C-alpha positions in Angstrom: -19.9 14.8 -10.1 -21.4 13.9 -6.7 -23.8 16.7 -6.5 -22.6 17.7 -3.0 -20.2 20.4 -2.2 -17.8 17.9 -0.5 -18.0 14.2 -1.0 -15.5 11.7 0.7 -15.7 8.3 -0.9 -14.3 5.1 0.6 -11.3 7.0 2.3 -8.6 4.9 4.1 -5.6 6.4 5.7 -2.6 4.6 7.3 0.3 5.9 9.4 3.6 4.3 9.9 4.6 3.5 13.5 7.2 1.4 15.4 4.6 -1.2 16.0 3.7 -1.3 12.2 1.0 0.3 10.1 -1.9 1.9 11.9 -5.1 2.2 10.1 -6.5 5.5 11.3 -9.3 5.9 9.0 -11.0 2.9 7.1 -13.5 3.1 4.2 -15.0 6.3 5.3 -17.7 7.9 3.0 -19.3 11.2 3.9 -20.7 14.3 2.3 -21.7 17.9 3.2 -23.7 20.4 1.2 -23.6 24.1 0.7 -25.0 25.9 3.9 -25.0 22.7 5.9 -23.3 21.8 9.2 -22.0 18.3 9.5 -20.8 17.2 12.9 -18.4 14.4 13.2 -18.3 12.9 16.7 -16.5 10.0 18.5 -13.9 9.4 21.2 -10.3 10.4 20.8 -8.6 8.2 18.3 -11.8 7.5 16.4 -10.4 9.1 13.2 -12.4 12.4 13.2 -9.4 14.8 12.8 -7.5 12.5 10.5 -10.5 12.5 8.2 -10.6 16.3 8.3 -6.9 16.7 7.8 -7.0 14.4 4.8 -9.3 16.8 3.1 -6.5 19.4 2.9 -3.8 16.7 2.7 -2.3 17.8 6.0 -1.6 14.3 7.4 2.2 14.6 7.3 4.9 12.4 5.9 4.1 9.4 8.3 0.6 9.2 6.9 -0.6 7.6 3.5 -3.9 7.9 1.9 -4.3 4.3 0.7 -7.4 4.8 -1.4 -10.5 6.9 -1.9 -11.6 10.1 -3.4 -12.3 13.5 -1.9 -14.5 15.4 -4.3 -14.8 19.2 -3.8 -17.0 20.9 -6.3 -16.6 17.8 -8.5 -12.7 17.8 -8.5 -10.7 15.1 -6.6 -8.5 16.9 -4.2 -6.3 13.8 -4.0 -5.3 14.3 -7.6 -4.1 17.9 -7.3 -0.4 18.6 -7.3 1.2 20.6 -4.4 0.5 23.9 -5.9 -3.1 23.0 -6.7 -3.9 21.9 -3.1 -2.1 25.0 -1.7 -4.3 27.3 -3.9 -7.3 25.8 -2.1 -6.1 25.7 1.5 -7.1 28.9 3.3 -9.1 30.1 0.2 -12.0 27.9 -0.8 -11.4 25.5 2.1 -10.3 26.8 5.5 -9.6 25.1 8.9 -9.9 26.1 12.5 -7.4 24.0 14.4 -7.9 22.6 17.8 -5.7 24.7 20.1 -5.3 28.4 19.0 -2.3 29.1 21.1 -0.2 26.5 19.2 -1.9 27.2 15.9 -1.1 30.9 15.9 2.5 32.0 15.4 3.8 33.5 18.6 6.2 35.8 16.9 3.9 37.4 14.4 1.3 40.0 15.2 -2.4 38.9 14.9 -3.0 41.5 12.2 -0.3 40.0 10.0 -1.6 36.4 10.6 -5.1 37.4 9.7 -4.0 39.5 6.6 -1.6 36.8 5.3 -4.2 34.6 3.5 -5.8 37.8 1.9 -2.4 38.7 0.5 -1.6 35.3 -0.7 -4.9 34.4 -2.3 -6.3 37.8 -3.2 -3.1 39.6 -4.2 -3.9 42.6 -2.1 -1.2 45.1 -0.7 -0.3 44.8 2.9 -2.3 48.1 3.6 -5.4 46.7 1.9 -4.9 43.3 3.6 -4.5 44.9 7.1 -7.7 47.0 6.5 -9.6 43.8 5.7 -8.0 42.1 8.7 -9.3 44.9 11.0 -12.8 44.5 9.5 -12.6 40.7 10.2 -11.5 41.2 13.7 -14.5 43.6 14.2 -16.8 41.0 12.6 -15.8 38.4 15.1 -16.3 40.8 18.0 -12.8 41.5 19.0 -12.9 44.7 21.2 -10.8 47.6 19.9 -10.0 45.6 16.8 -8.1 48.1 14.9 -5.9 49.0 17.9 -5.2 45.3 18.5 -3.7 44.5 15.0 -0.3 44.9 16.4 -0.8 42.6 19.4 0.7 39.2 19.7 -1.4 35.9 20.5 -0.2 35.8 24.1 -1.9 39.2 24.7 -5.3 37.6 24.0 -7.4 35.4 26.1 -8.3 31.9 25.0 -11.7 32.9 23.6 -10.2 35.9 21.8 -7.5 33.8 20.3 -10.3 31.3 19.0 -12.1 34.4 17.5 -8.8 35.3 15.7 -8.7 31.8 14.2 -12.2 32.1 13.0 -11.3 35.6 11.5 -8.4 33.9 9.6 -10.6 31.1 8.4 -13.2 33.6 7.1 -10.6 35.8 5.5 -11.2 34.6 1.9 -14.8 33.7 2.3 -14.3 29.9 1.9 -17.0 27.7 0.7 -16.1 25.1 3.3 -14.9 25.6 6.8 -13.6 22.7 8.9 -13.6 23.4 12.8 -11.6 20.8 14.7 -12.8 20.9 18.4 -13.0 24.7 18.2 -14.1 25.2 21.8 -11.4 23.0 23.6 -10.2 24.4 26.9 -12.8 27.3 26.8 -15.4 27.7 29.6 -19.0 26.9 29.0 -20.0 30.6 28.3 -17.2 31.3 25.9 -18.0 28.0 24.1 -21.5 29.0 23.5 -20.4 32.4 22.2 -17.8 30.9 19.8 -20.2 28.3 18.4 -22.9 30.8 17.9 -20.6 33.2 16.2 -19.2 30.3 13.9 -22.8 29.2 12.9 -24.0 32.7 12.2 -21.0 33.7 10.1 -21.2 30.5 8.1 -24.9 30.9 7.5 -24.2 34.5 6.3 -21.6 33.3 3.9 -23.6 30.3 2.8 -20.5 28.3 3.7 -20.6 24.6 4.7 -19.3 23.7 8.1 -17.7 20.4 9.3 -17.7 20.6 13.0 -15.4 18.0 14.9 -16.4 17.4 18.4 -16.9 14.8 21.1 -19.6 17.1 22.8 -23.1 15.8 21.9 -24.6 18.8 23.6 -22.9 21.0 20.9 -24.1 18.7 18.2 -27.7 18.9 19.3 -27.8 22.6 19.1 -25.6 23.4 16.0 -25.5 20.5 13.6 -27.8 19.6 10.7 -26.4 16.1 10.2 -24.2 13.9 12.3 -21.6 11.2 11.5 -20.5 9.0 14.4 -17.0 7.5 14.1 -15.3 4.6 16.0 -12.0 3.0 15.4 -11.7 4.8 12.1 -15.0 4.0 10.7 -18.4 5.6 10.4 -20.8 3.6 12.4 -23.9 5.8 12.1 -24.9 8.9 10.1 -28.3 10.7 10.2 -30.0 14.1 10.5 -29.4 15.4 13.9 -32.9 15.3 15.0 -33.3 11.6 13.8 -30.1 10.7 15.5 -31.4 12.0 18.8 -34.8 10.8 18.4 -33.7 7.1 17.5 -30.0 6.3 18.0 -29.5 3.0 16.1 -26.0 2.0 17.0 -24.9 0.8 20.6 -21.8 3.2 20.5 -24.2 6.2 19.8 -26.5 5.1 22.4 -23.7 4.8 24.9 -22.3 8.2 24.0 -25.7 9.8 24.6 -26.3 8.0 27.8 -23.0 9.2 29.3 -24.3 12.8 29.0 -25.2 14.2 32.5 -28.9 15.1 32.8 -30.1 18.1 34.7 -33.2 16.2 35.8 -31.2 13.2 37.2 -31.7 12.5 40.8 -28.8 13.4 43.1 -26.3 10.6 43.5 -27.2 8.9 40.1 -24.3 7.1 38.6 -23.4 8.3 35.2 -23.5 5.4 32.6 -20.2 4.7 30.9 -19.1 2.8 27.9 -17.2 -0.3 29.3 -13.7 -1.0 28.3 -11.2 1.0 26.2 -11.2 2.1 22.5 -9.4 -0.6 20.4 -5.7 -0.5 19.4 -5.7 0.7 15.8 -2.5 -1.3 15.1 -4.2 -4.5 16.2 -7.9 -4.4 15.4 -10.0 -7.3 16.2 -11.8 -9.2 13.3 -15.2 -8.1 12.6 -16.9 -5.1 14.2 -14.3 -3.1 16.3 -16.9 -2.3 18.9 -17.5 -6.0 19.7 -15.4 -6.2 23.0 -17.4 -3.2 24.5 -20.9 -3.9 23.0 -23.7 -5.3 25.2 -25.6 -6.5 22.1 -22.9 -8.4 20.2 -23.8 -11.5 18.3 -21.7 -14.2 16.9 -21.6 -12.7 13.5 -20.3 -9.4 14.9 -16.9 -11.1 15.7 -16.4 -12.4 12.2 -17.5 -9.8 9.8 -17.5 -5.9 9.6 -21.1 -4.7 9.3 -21.8 -2.5 6.3 -23.6 0.9 6.6 -27.2 0.2 5.8 -30.4 2.3 5.9 -32.6 2.3 8.9 -34.5 5.4 8.0 -34.6 8.5 5.7 -30.9 9.5 5.2 -30.1 7.4 8.3 -27.4 4.6 8.2 -25.9 2.5 10.7 -23.3 -0.4 10.8 -24.5 -3.0 13.2 -25.8 -6.6 13.2 -27.0 -6.9 16.7 -28.8 -3.9 17.9 -32.5 -3.2 17.4 
């Protein structure tokens, strides 16, 4: 047993494509503890969402988990049969998907969708489940919650739909919640409200939270620990404060430098990371960040750097950056 609520060990995931196999996740190891918020950050295509979907074995028929273990409460989720993993999804582990309009069923009322996991996992009657659904919608601050149980997703704003998704995720009081870009397409004010609500509710339930995001401003405010991913690999992981105080990987440094500063003089050019993310179907030898890295050395092109400690609970995979 790992001792962590969730422990991902040496996870690798490949997808079939017309161009051949695509290695979306490679040798990823992460953990999260009870009551902790782990943020996974990186550009699109870095493997964040695939890592999260692998936890609940939702990668689809085109995907294959090549190796690794995903331990939840000491049990390897990859060894469970279909009935076993279904009993965990939405009950002990729940997920808030990226786009609530496409994740909610447009032909079912919001009340039924929130009540469904309660019916499924708790065996309550529809009347009892709908009563619980009303309380959950009130808990996530949906105005006139009981009167809106019969409304459909299109009758809610984007922010309200995301609150419905949070209510569904909390329905069975899960031990782990995975939130995949939970504030995509929401304005800044609503983003702050949703994230604050999510953090408060998970703290109240003593649930662990995995927050997948590309927004380092969100990470600074809400995460306890951070894992930075690039080209399907974890390149740096550290407590949030340590990561912001001393980023130790060139990619992490580039992500932080590209955040606009309120104190920057007018007309200041925003730094960018040169080049494009690598083609996962044709990765270069060695470190995948080499073509974009200003600190690359000869060894970086021939060998993938291992994750090594650079401080307390602070690991980075880099040969060339000091």
